[in-house]
C-alpha positions in Angstrom: 20.8 1.0 1.4 23.7 1.4 3.1 22.8 -0.5 6.4 22.2 -3.6 4.6 25.1 -3.3 2.2 27.2 -2.7 5.6 25.7 -5.7 7.2 26.3 -8.0 4.2 29.7 -7.0 4.3 30.0 -8.5 7.9 28.3 -12.0 7.3 30.9 -12.3 4.5 33.7 -10.9 6.4 32.3 -13.8 9.0 32.4 -16.5 6.1 35.9 -15.4 5.7 36.6 -15.5 8.9 38.4 -11.7 9.0 36.7 -10.6 12.1 37.6 -7.4 12.7 36.2 -6.6 9.1 33.1 -7.9 10.6 32.9 -5.7 13.7 34.4 -2.7 11.5 31.0 -3.3 8.9 28.7 -4.0 12.0 29.5 -0.5 13.4 29.2 1.2 10.8 25.4 -0.3 10.0 25.3 0.4 13.1 26.3 4.3 12.3 24.2 4.6 9.9 21.0 3.0 11.2 21.5 5.8 13.9 21.8 8.4 11.7 18.4 7.0 10.0 16.6 7.4 13.6 18.1 10.8 14.7 17.0 12.3 11.0 13.6 10.6 10.8 12.9 9.5 14.9 8.9 8.7 13.3 10.1 6.3 10.5 9.8 2.6 11.8 10.7 1.5 8.7 13.3 1.4 5.7 12.3 0.4 2.3 14.4 -1.9 0.3 12.1 -3.5 -2.3 8.6 -2.7 -4.3 6.7 -4.9 -6.6 3.7 -3.9 -8.4 0.8 -5.9 -8.6 -2.7 -5.7 -10.5 -5.7 -7.8 -9.0 -8.8 -7.9 -11.6 -10.7 -10.8 -11.0 -14.0 -9.1 -10.3 -16.8 -8.8 -12.7 -17.6 -5.6 -14.5 -21.9 -6.1 -14.1 -22.2 -4.5 -10.7 -25.1 -7.6 -10.4 -22.6 -10.2 -10.9 -20.6 -8.2 -8.4 -23.4 -8.5 -6.1 -24.9 -11.9 -6.5 -21.1 -12.7 -5.5 -21.1 -10.8 -2.2 -24.8 -12.5 -1.4 -22.9 -15.5 -1.4 -20.0 -14.7 0.7 -22.6 -13.6 3.3 -24.4 -17.1 3.2 -21.0 -19.0 3.4 -20.2 -16.7 6.2 -23.5 -17.8 7.9 -22.7 -21.2 7.7 -18.9 -20.6 9.2 -17.9 -22.1 5.8 -14.7 -19.7 5.6 -12.9 -21.0 3.0 -15.6 -21.1 0.7 -16.3 -17.3 1.3 -12.0 -16.6 1.4 -12.7 -18.2 -2.4 -15.3 -16.3 -3.2 -13.8 -12.8 -1.9 -11.2 -13.2 -4.3 -13.7 -13.1 -6.9 -14.3 -9.6 -5.8 -10.8 -7.6 -6.0 -10.1 -5.0 -8.5 -6.8 -3.3 -7.4 -3.0 -1.7 -8.1 -1.2 -3.3 -5.0 2.1 -1.7 -4.5 4.0 -4.2 -2.2 6.7 -2.2 -0.2 9.2 -4.5 1.8 11.1 -2.8 4.8 13.5 -3.3 7.7 12.1 -2.6 11.2 14.3 0.1 12.4 13.3 -0.8 16.0 14.7 -4.3 16.3 17.4 -4.0 13.6 20.0 -1.9 15.8 19.2 -5.1 18.5 20.6 -7.3 16.3 23.8 -5.7 15.5 24.4 -5.1 18.7 23.9 -9.0 19.6 25.9 -9.3 16.5 28.7 -7.9 17.4 28.9 -9.6 21.5 28.5 -12.8 19.7 31.5 -12.1 18.1 33.6 -11.0 20.7 32.3 -14.1 22.4 34.0 -16.4 19.5 30.5 -17.1 18.8 30.8 -16.8 14.9 28.3 -19.0 13.3 26.0 -17.6 15.8 26.2 -14.0 15.2 25.8 -14.4 10.9 22.8 -16.7 11.8 21.7 -13.3 13.7 22.7 -10.8 11.1 20.9 -13.5 8.4 17.6 -13.7 10.6 17.6 -9.5 10.5 18.5 -9.2 7.0 15.7 -11.6 6.2 13.1 -10.3 8.5 10.9 -7.6 6.8 8.0 -6.1 7.1 5.3 -6.2 4.2 3.2 -3.0 3.5 0.6 -3.3 1.1 -0.9 0.1 0.1 -4.2 -1.3 -2.8 -5.6 1.2 -5.1 -8.9 0.5 -6.4 -8.8 -0.1 -10.5 -12.4 1.2 -10.4 -11.3 4.7 -9.5 -8.9 4.6 -11.8 -10.9 3.9 -14.5 -13.3 7.0 -13.1 -10.9 9.0 -13.5 -9.8 8.3 -16.7 -13.1 8.4 -18.3 -13.2 11.7 -16.9 -10.0 13.0 -18.3 -11.0 11.9 -21.6 -14.6 13.5 -21.1 -12.6 16.9 -20.1 -10.7 16.7 -23.0 -14.0 16.6 -25.7 -16.4 18.8 -23.7 -15.9 21.4 -26.2 -15.9 19.3 -29.2 -18.1 16.0 -28.6 -20.5 17.0 -25.5 -22.6 13.7 -26.3 -19.4 11.8 -26.0 -17.9 13.8 -22.9 -21.3 12.9 -20.7 -21.3 9.2 -21.7 -17.7 9.5 -19.9 -18.6 10.7 -17.2 -21.3 8.6 -17.3 -19.0 5.5 -17.1 -16.9 7.7 -14.5 -20.3 7.2 -12.5 -20.5 3.7 -13.1 -17.1 3.0 -11.6 -18.0 4.9 -8.9 -20.6 2.5 -8.4 -18.9 -0.8 -9.0 -16.0 0.8 -6.6 -18.5 0.8 -4.1 -20.2 -2.6 -4.4 -16.4 -4.5 -4.3 -16.2 -2.6 -0.6 -13.7 -0.2 -1.2 -14.6 2.5 1.7 -18.2 1.9 0.7 -19.9 4.2 3.4 -17.8 6.6 2.6 -19.4 10.2 1.9 -17.3 11.2 -0.4 -18.5 8.8 -3.1 -22.1 10.9 -2.9 -20.3 14.1 -3.1 -18.1 13.2 -6.5 -21.6 11.8 -8.1 -22.9 14.8 -7.6 -20.3 16.9 -8.9 -20.5 14.6 -11.8 -24.3 15.2 -12.5 -23.9 18.9 -12.0 -21.0 18.6 -14.6 -23.7 16.7 -17.2 -26.0 19.4 -16.6 -23.7 22.4 -17.6 -22.2 20.5 -20.8 -25.9 20.7 -22.2 -24.9 25.0 -21.9 -22.4 26.3 -23.4 -21.0 27.8 -19.9 -17.1 26.9 -19.5 -16.7 23.7 -17.3 -12.9 23.8 -16.6 -13.4 24.8 -13.3 -16.0 22.5 -12.6 -13.5 19.6 -14.2 -10.6 21.1 -12.0 -12.4 20.4 -9.0 -13.8 17.3 -9.4 -10.1 16.0 -10.8 -8.8 17.0 -7.3 -11.6 16.0 -5.2 -10.9 12.4 -6.5 -7.2 12.5 -6.7 -7.5 13.4 -3.0 -10.0 10.6 -2.3 -7.8 8.0 -3.9 -4.7 9.5 -1.6 -6.9 9.0 1.5 -7.3 5.4 0.4 -4.4 4.1 -0.4 -2.6 6.0 2.4 -4.9 5.2 4.8 -4.4 1.5 4.5 -0.2 1.9 4.4 -0.6 4.0 8.0 -2.3 1.7 9.7 0.3 -1.1 9.1 3.0 0.5 9.9 1.3 1.6 13.4 0.8 -1.8 14.0 4.7 -2.4 13.6 5.3 0.1 15.7 3.2 -1.2 18.5 4.2 -5.1 17.5 7.8 -3.3 18.1 6.9 -2.2 21.7 5.6 -5.5 22.9 8.7 -6.9 21.8 10.4 -4.9 24.1 8.3 -5.0 26.7 8.2 -8.7 26.6 12.3 -8.4 26.7 
């Protein structure tokens, strides 16, 4: 991102004691940030890096999952939070995308402060302000439950076999239903009524597969519904975290 590159150039220029170049780089960085803010006033963050990590520690068996959940409840009742945290680690089955962002609300302030310090010949302090600005990242995690991805895969395979291997297609739909139940047991939006709706769609599909009727539209509807559910879960986590960062920035402004 151009503003980050210009900020790094400013730091390099300060290190080389070419202060005029540092000020020019800061000015360019400020301009880039202002353009970003003008184009996207609601976008409080600039993505700078992304990492994908898979956490899959949960048992396949739902009864085993419920046993761990009961142990978590027991640990919490005893105020044994370290034990509860350790047990909760065994209830994870998700693909997590972590995006690190620079906060637009505070970055321009740091650039302005660095320029002021350079004008006052406080080069070391200016460099420190810029370095802190570059290292102050907001991490946003967007988690997608692996059981839901496995359910989607099973549904896709069932659709591919619906005309040639109907029994196999029905078994694959059983797998999809099981993964939905597993996702609920692991606490991924357990109370969401969409789970029941998806399982009802699967049951209807299985009945239709016993006949010679065309199931193309039913598969399409089920896949669209599951895709929307997946998107809603993952984007919901991201939106809440972005809002939290905005609120934090507003508090910092009021405190200043």
